[in-house]
C-alpha positions in Angstrom: 55.7 -59.4 28.9 56.8 -56.4 26.8 55.6 -52.8 26.5 52.6 -52.0 28.5 52.1 -55.5 29.6 51.5 -57.0 26.2 53.1 -60.2 25.2 54.4 -60.3 21.6 53.3 -61.0 19.0 50.1 -59.0 19.7 47.0 -60.2 17.7 43.7 -58.5 17.6 40.9 -61.0 16.9 37.7 -59.8 15.2 34.7 -61.8 13.8 34.6 -62.0 9.9 31.0 -60.7 9.9 32.5 -57.3 11.2 35.5 -57.2 9.0 34.3 -55.0 6.2 32.6 -52.5 8.6 35.8 -52.5 10.7 38.3 -52.0 7.8 36.1 -49.3 6.2 35.4 -47.3 9.4 37.8 -47.6 12.3 40.5 -50.2 11.5 43.3 -47.7 10.7 42.5 -45.5 13.7 42.5 -48.5 16.0 45.8 -49.7 14.8 47.3 -46.3 14.8 46.3 -45.6 18.5 47.2 -49.0 19.7 50.4 -48.7 22.0 52.4 -51.7 20.3 52.7 -53.3 16.9 49.7 -55.5 16.3 48.2 -57.5 13.5 44.3 -58.2 12.9 43.2 -61.7 12.6 39.6 -62.5 11.4 37.7 -65.6 12.7 34.6 -67.2 11.6 31.7 -66.4 13.7 28.0 -67.5 14.0 26.7 -64.3 12.2 28.7 -65.3 9.1 27.1 -68.7 8.9 23.6 -67.3 9.5 23.9 -65.0 6.5 24.9 -67.9 4.2 21.7 -69.9 5.2 19.4 -67.1 4.2 
């Protein structure tokens, strides 16, 4: 493990249903305060498919 116990590459996983809110509001702040280099990966979640059905 590397810095602060993280194993590289570091990936932050977030649901796609929250992606727009995250990127508009806090995404940059989270990555800036994260102690190591990381990338954000969005995954499909149930909330996303429920919106499509309505």
